[in-house]
N, C-alpha and C positions, 0 to 999 in steps of 0.2 A: 644436265644440272638442274636440280628441283629445289627451288628456293621458297615453295609455297608450303605452309604447314599441312600436317595430315589432317583428315577429317576430325580425328580427336583433338588435336592441337587447335584447329580452327574453332571447334566448339568450346574448348576451354577459355580461348581467347575471347570469344563473344561473352561468356559468363563473366569473365575477369572485368570486361569493359563495363558491363551491366552493373556489377557490383561495385566497382569504383564510382560509377555514376550516381547510383542510387543509395548506397550504403556510406562510402567514405566520404565523398565530396561534400554531402550536406553537413557532416559534422566536424570537418577538417579545422574549420576556424575555432571551433569549440575545444578541439583537442589542444590548439596552440595557446589558447587562453588558459586551459587547465594548466598546460605546462608552465606558462608565465607565473600563475599562482603558486605552483609547486616550487618554482625557482625561487620565489620571493620569500617563501617559508623554509627554504633549505631542503627541500624533498624532492628535487626534480631528477635524482639519480636512480629512480626505480620506474617500473612499467606503471603507466597511470590506468586507473580503473576503466577509462573509455577505450583505451588500446586492448585491454583484456576482453571487453565485450565485443569489439570488432574482430578480434582474432577468433573468438568462440564462434561468431556468425560466419566467418570465412572457412573455418573447419568444417562446420556443419553443412555448408555448401560443397565440400569436396574441393575447395580452392586453397590447398595447404601444401607447403613444401613442393611447390611447383617446379623447382629448380632441380629436383632429383633426376639423375641422367638415365636414359634408357639403357637397359642391360646392366647397370650397376645398382639403380635405386629401386627396381621393381619391387623387391620384397619389402622394402621400408615405405614405397608409396601405398602399397596395399594396406599397411599396417597404420601408418601415420600421415598418408598424403592424399593425392588427388583422386578424384571420382574415376573409377575404371581401373584403379590400382596398378598403374605402370609408370615408369619414368618417361620423361620426354626427350626427344632427340634436341640438338642445339637449334636446328631450324624451326622446331615446334615451340621451343621455349622463348627464342628471340623476341618474337613479337609481343608475347605476354610480358617479357621484361620491359619492353618499350612502353606498353600501357602503365606498368607500375611506375615507370620513371616520371610520369606526369605529377605525381603525388610524392611528397616527401615521407608520408607515413604508410603509403601502401606496401613497400616490400615489407615492412615490419608486420603489417596486418596479415599478410600471406605467409608469413615467416619464411621469407625469401631474401632477407637483409645480409649484406657483408657486414662483417667477415664471418658470420655464423654460417651462411650457406657455403662459403668456401672452406671452412673448417669441418664442416659435415662432409663435404666431398673428399677431403683427406682422408677422414676416417673410413669412409664408405669404400674408397677405392684401395687404400693402404693399412687400415687398421686392422688389428687381431679381433677375434671374436669377443675376447674380453674387453678390450678397448670400446667396441661397438656398444656392447651392453652398458658399459659404465658411462659413456659419454655421448655417444651418437644419439642413443635413443632419447634420453632427456633433452637433448639439443633439437631433435625434430618435434618433440612435444612442446618446446618452448618453456619447459620448466627450468632450464638453465639458459645461461648466454656465454658467450666465449670471446676471446681476444687472440691475435696472432702477432706473436713478438719476433720480428725479424730486423727491422731498421734500427740503427744505432746512431747516438748523438756524436760519437767520437771519430767516425770514419766516413768517407764517401760511401754511402750504402747503395748508390747506383751500382756499384760493383760488389756484389755479395761475397766475392772471395776476400774482401777486405775484413770481414766480420772478426771482432775480436772476443766477443763474448764466448764462453766455452762450456762444453758439455762432455765431461770426461768420465769414461766408464772406469769405476773402481769396484771390482768384484761384481756383487749383485746389485750395485746402485750406479745411477749417474750423478755426478756432482756438477752443479750449474753455477756460473759466476758470469756477471755481466750487467750491462745496462743497455735498455731498448727504450725506443721512444716512438711516438705516433702509432702506439698500440691501440687501435680502434676497438672499442667495446669494453675497455677495461674499468671503465668508470660506473658500468651499470651493477646495481646492487645484486642483480642474480648472475654476474660474471663468476663462474666457477671454473671454467676450462681455459687454460693458457696452452697454446701450441707454441713452443720456443724452438727457435733455430740457432745453433750454435756449433763452434768448431770442436770436433771430436778427435781428429787425428791430423795433426798438422803435417805429417810426413807422407800421407796418401796423396794421390792425383788430386788436382785442385778441385775437381768437381766430385770427389769422394771423402773430402775432409769433414763434411759437416753432417749433423743429425737433427731430427725433428723429435722433440721430446714433449710429452704431455705432462704439464705442471699443474696440479690442483692449485687454484687461487689461495687456498688456506695453508699451503705448504709453509713451513717455517724458513724464514729468510727472503720471502718475496714481499717487495715493498714498493707500493705506488708512490712514487716520489711526489708527483704533481700531475693535475690534469692540464692539458695543453690548449689555450685558446687559439682558434684559427681565425685570424683578423678579428679578434674580439668575441668570436662564437665558440661556446663550449660544446655544442651539439649533445645536450643532453636528451635522453638519459643515457647514452651510450658513451660518447666522448672519446677522446684520444689522449693517452696517458704516457707518461714516463715511469718505466718499472725498472727497479734495481733488484737483482737476484744475488744473494751472498750465500755461498756454501749451502745452496739448496740441493737437498738429496731426495731423489725419488727413485723407485725400483727400476731396474733394467727393462722390465717388462713395459715401461712406460715409453720407451723409444718406439717410434711409428716405423714399421717395416724393416727395422734393422740399423745399426749404425752406419754412417756413412751414405745414406740414401736421401739426404735432405734436398739436393739439387734436383734429383729425378722426381720427388714428390712436388716440389715447388712449381716445376714446369708442368706437371700434370694438373695442379690446383689452378695455375694462373691462366691457362689457355682458355677454358669455358668462362673462368671469372672475368676475363677482360671482355669477352663477348657480352656477358650480362652487364657490366659497366657501360659499355658503349651503346647497347641498346636502351638502357635506362636513360642516358644522355640524350638519345635521339628523342624519346618521350619528353624528356625536360625542354629541349629545343622546340618541340612542336607546341608545347603549352605556352613557352615564351612567345613565339610567332603567333599564337592565337591571340594572347593578351595585347601584342603590338597592334595586330590588326583591328581589334576592337577599339583600342584607344585611338588608333589613327582616323578610324570613321567617325568617332563620336565627339572628338574634341577639335575645336577651331582656333586658329591664330591667325592674325593679320586678315581676318575676312575669309579664310579658307579652311577646309578640313586638313588636319594635319598630314593625312595621307597624299595631300596634292603639294605638299611643301618640301623643299630641301632634298629631293630625290628620294623620298621615302617609298614610292611605288617600286623604284628600282631596287632599294634594299629589301623590301618584302619579297620581290620576285627572286632575287638573289639567295634569300633564306630558304625559300621554298625548293629552289633547285639544289641548294647544298644539302638540305636534310634528306631529299629523295636519293641523291646520289650515295649520301653517308649510309642510308638504311640498306641499299643494295650491296655496298661494300661489306657491311657487317654480315649480312645474310650469306654472302659468298664464303666468308671466313668461316661462318657457322657450318656451312655445307662441308667444307673441306675438313673441318674437324669431325663431322659425323662419318665422312668416308675414310677417316684416317689417313689422309693424304699429307706427305710430308710439306707440301706447300703451305699447310695451315699455319706453320711456324711463322713463315714469312707474312702471310695474310693477317695473322693476328697482331704482329707488329705494325703492319700498315694501318689498321684500324686504331689501334691504340695511339697513334699520332694524329690520324686525321680527325677522329670523331670528336674528342674533347676540344680541339682547337675549333671546329664548326661550332660546337655547342656554344662554346665561350663567344664566338663572334655574333651568333644569332641572338644570345641572351643580352649581349652588350648594345645591339642594334635596338631591342625591345627597351632596354633601360633608357637609350637615348630619346625614344619617343615618349616615355613616361616622364622624362625630366626628373626633378628632384624627388618626386614620389618613389622612384624606384630604388632610391637608397634607404627607404624606410621599411618596416615591417608591413605596411599597408598592402604590399605586393611581394610575391615570392622571388622577385627578380634578383635582388642583391644576395640572397642565399644561393639561388641557382647559379649566378656568375662564379660565386666562391666555390661551389661544388665542382663545377667544370674546371676551374683553374686548378683546383688541387689534384683532380684526376690526372693532370699532366704529370705529376710527380708520382702518383701512386701507381703500384705494380710496374714500376720502371719509368724513368722520365723520358721525355720525347728523344732525346740525344741518343739513348741506348737503343730504342726501337729503330730509329733512322740507320743506326749502325748495322743492325740485323737485316734490314731491307736492302741496304747498299752491299752487304756481304753476299746475299743471294743473287742480287743483280749482276754484281762483277763476276761471281763465279760462273755465269753462263759464258764469259768471254776468256776465260783462263785458257791459255795455249793457243788462243786464236790469233792469226796472223795480224800484225799492226798495220 
């Protein structure tokens, strides 16, 4: 079992670390000041000039589209991506994802942000050549942005077979009706690509009833009803929206991979995506622990450094242990994905439960050490806690993934004597 990155992966990781430290971190506070100013003037839903500048620098350094997978993304990595012109394995990319997770803007700087990276992987793995030319290439150039329309407000979307929105084939077209929400990215002014998942054949096997369809944002009948605040935070310039689609007609050629293949595509998309989410959360937890330690040794209360009060040393130690355990857990899942091991299904569900909870706990500990300041925008902890909490819903809630893990575990004993 090899959990270390290849020499090329290690080199890219070193360069990403240096780029974040020397190029992104020094201007991150300025970025958020610019965003606040844009928000005040009503112009926060587009890419800021500073972000464009950072993206140009990253691309010039060959630190671009780093998420592209080995064996699938090599052609596009050579054209639009990393130095060396090849995609990375999950084990190679995981440490890079961790590094980008330390910053709220780094994934966007490197064009590795969700949901664009996941949508790009869908097109890369399952899209037709025409779909790739029209949509994948602009996405990899960051000339457009995208959203993924799956979750619905009217049903328990943790069970995707509950889906009510429809994508019905009528001759040479697909007619789409329904309402989706928590569609991340739909608020961006450059969002032109929507990937919609809907019911296309209610009489088929439950995992063959749904299709994924490309819907241009400008298509008649597409309406962004509202942008959704997350505990008061709109997450500009990308945001999360509620989208209503009414008698939307697109060509049959916009169906990805063919009707009835949405569940297959979703599983192919979400496996690596969950690894990316988890490794970014580990980076976020690392940053929170660093902030906690700096605060604990520099502030005093009741005549003692905070680090020596209230069991804070033990909490810091527990956080270090939890982060290190989590990192190995995710790298193991990444290795299983790279080796096409069926156990990866179970392992990915394990990390999807374990890592967001770990990150939330570590961030919560750091908030407690910072006191009331942690609830303000002076520190990134409140936003970090919210992000970790939200990931416990995204890509399947904890309960669903615990069910998968339990199913795999119990299956070992089927037929065994009691």
